[in-house]
C-alpha positions in Angstrom: 27.1 396.2 -36.8 24.6 394.1 -35.0 25.7 395.2 -31.5 25.2 398.9 -32.3 21.6 398.1 -33.4 21.0 396.3 -30.1 22.3 399.2 -28.1 20.0 401.5 -30.2 17.1 399.3 -29.1 18.3 399.5 -25.5 18.4 403.3 -25.7 14.8 403.3 -27.0 13.8 400.9 -24.2 15.5 403.0 -21.6 13.5 406.1 -22.5 10.3 404.1 -22.2 11.2 402.3 -19.0 9.4 403.1 -15.7 12.2 404.2 -13.4 10.5 402.3 -10.5 10.8 399.0 -12.3 11.7 396.0 -10.1 14.2 394.9 -12.8 16.4 398.0 -12.3 19.0 396.4 -10.0 19.4 393.4 -12.3 19.5 395.7 -15.4 22.4 397.7 -13.8 24.2 394.5 -12.9 23.9 393.1 -16.4 25.0 396.3 -18.1 28.0 396.4 -15.8 28.9 392.9 -17.0 28.6 394.0 -20.7 30.7 397.1 -20.0 33.3 394.9 -18.3 33.6 392.8 -21.5 34.1 395.9 -23.6 36.7 397.7 -21.4 39.6 395.6 -22.6 38.6 395.9 -26.3 38.1 399.6 -26.8 40.6 402.0 -28.3 41.7 405.2 -26.4 39.7 408.3 -27.3 42.6 409.9 -29.0 42.9 407.0 -31.4 39.4 407.7 -32.6 40.0 411.3 -33.7 40.7 411.1 -37.5 43.4 413.1 -39.3 41.7 415.6 -41.5 44.3 415.2 -44.3 44.4 411.4 -44.6 43.0 409.7 -47.7 39.4 409.1 -46.6 37.3 409.2 -43.5 35.4 405.9 -43.8 35.9 405.2 -40.1 34.5 408.6 -39.2 31.4 408.0 -41.3 30.9 404.6 -39.7 31.0 406.2 -36.3 29.1 409.4 -37.2 26.6 410.4 -34.5 24.1 411.0 -37.3 24.4 408.1 -39.8 27.1 405.8 -38.4 26.2 402.2 -38.5 28.6 401.6 -35.5 27.2 404.5 -33.4 24.1 403.5 -31.4 23.0 407.1 -30.9 22.7 407.6 -34.7 19.1 407.5 -35.9 18.3 404.9 -38.5 19.4 406.7 -41.7 21.1 405.5 -44.8 22.3 408.3 -47.1 22.0 407.8 -50.8 23.0 410.0 -53.7 20.2 411.8 -55.5 21.5 412.9 -58.9 24.9 414.5 -59.2 24.8 417.1 -56.4 22.1 415.8 -54.1 21.5 413.3 -51.3 18.4 411.8 -49.7 17.3 409.5 -46.9 14.2 408.5 -45.0 13.9 407.7 -41.4 11.4 407.2 -38.6 12.4 408.7 -35.2 11.3 407.4 -31.9 11.3 408.6 -28.3 15.1 409.0 -27.9 14.8 412.0 -30.3 11.8 413.6 -28.6 11.7 417.3 -27.7 8.2 418.6 -27.2 5.7 415.8 -26.7 5.2 413.8 -29.9 7.7 415.9 -31.8 11.4 415.6 -32.8 13.7 417.8 -30.8 14.7 420.9 -32.8 18.4 420.1 -32.1 18.0 416.8 -33.9 16.2 418.4 -36.8 19.1 420.8 -37.2 21.7 418.0 -36.8 20.0 415.8 -39.4 19.9 418.7 -41.9 23.5 419.7 -41.2 24.7 416.2 -41.8 22.7 415.6 -44.9 23.6 418.9 -46.4 27.3 418.5 -45.5 27.2 415.1 -47.3 25.7 416.8 -50.4 28.4 419.6 -50.2 31.1 417.1 -50.8 32.0 415.2 -47.6 32.1 412.0 -49.7 35.5 412.9 -51.1 37.0 415.6 -48.7 36.7 417.0 -45.3 34.3 420.0 -45.4 33.0 422.2 -42.6 29.7 424.0 -41.9 30.3 427.7 -42.0 26.7 428.8 -41.6 23.4 427.0 -41.2 19.9 428.6 -41.0 17.0 426.3 -40.2 13.4 427.3 -40.6 11.1 425.1 -38.5 7.9 425.4 -40.6 5.8 422.8 -38.7 6.4 420.4 -35.9 8.5 417.4 -37.0 6.5 414.4 -35.8 7.8 411.3 -34.1 6.9 407.8 -35.3 6.2 408.9 -38.9 8.2 408.4 -42.0 10.4 411.5 -42.7 11.9 412.2 -46.1 15.1 414.2 -46.0 16.7 415.7 -49.1 19.6 418.1 -49.7 21.2 419.5 -52.8 24.0 421.9 -53.8 22.5 425.2 -54.8 25.6 427.1 -55.8 29.4 426.8 -55.9 31.4 430.0 -55.7 35.2 429.2 -55.4 35.6 427.5 -52.1 32.1 428.3 -51.0 29.4 425.6 -51.4 25.9 426.7 -50.8 23.4 423.9 -50.0 19.7 423.6 -49.3 17.9 420.9 -47.5 14.5 419.9 -46.2 12.5 417.4 -44.2 9.1 416.3 -45.3 6.4 414.5 -43.3 3.2 413.3 -44.9 4.1 415.1 -48.1 4.5 418.5 -46.3 7.8 420.3 -45.8 8.2 420.6 -42.0 11.7 422.0 -41.9 14.1 423.5 -44.4 17.6 424.9 -44.3 20.2 426.8 -46.2 23.9 426.7 -45.4 27.4 427.4 -46.5 30.2 424.8 -46.4 33.9 425.3 -46.9 36.9 422.9 -47.2 39.9 423.6 -45.0 42.3 426.1 -46.6 45.6 424.6 -45.4 46.9 421.7 -43.5 46.9 422.8 -39.8 50.3 423.0 -38.0 50.9 420.0 -35.6 50.2 422.2 -32.6 46.8 423.4 -33.9 
C-alpha cells in the first residue's frame, strides 16, 4: 500500500529531523489533519486480532510488524521461498532500526531472524509459534548496507520443527540463530 510506504518514509525523516526545526508546529498540525482523516476509517483494535484457527492469516501477514506491506514500521523485506524448506530475503535498514551508532539494534536482528525462521518453519500454511530462539551476534550488523537473510528447516521431530537462520553483510555472516517452532496442540477454549 502506497500510504504505508509514505509513512515509512516519514518515520525515517522523523529520526533524522532536528527537534528544533522551525517546521515542527506546522508538522504537528498537518499530522493532526491526517490522523483526523483516518480516525473514522480505522477498525477497532479487537477486530484486527486474527482467529488462530481460521483458514489463513493473509491479513496478519499483510500487517506483520516485520514484513507487512500495510505496516509502516516493517522494514523493507519481501520473503521468498528458497527450495522446499527455506526462505530468503534481502534488505537495507536505515536509522529507524539503529541501536549502537551505525549498527542495527540487536532486538531488530533477533526479530528479523525470528520472523524469517518462523516463515521457513511453516507459517505459510498454519499458525506456528516460536518455542525457543538462540541468536549469536557474530559481528555488528551494519546500517545502510545490503543484508542477505536466509532460514531453513534443519530437522522435524513430530510437532517440533528446528530451524536455522543467518544474516550476511558483505559476504560475511554477522548473526546466526537456531530455534524451535511448534504448532498449537488444540483449539483454545473461548475464555483462553
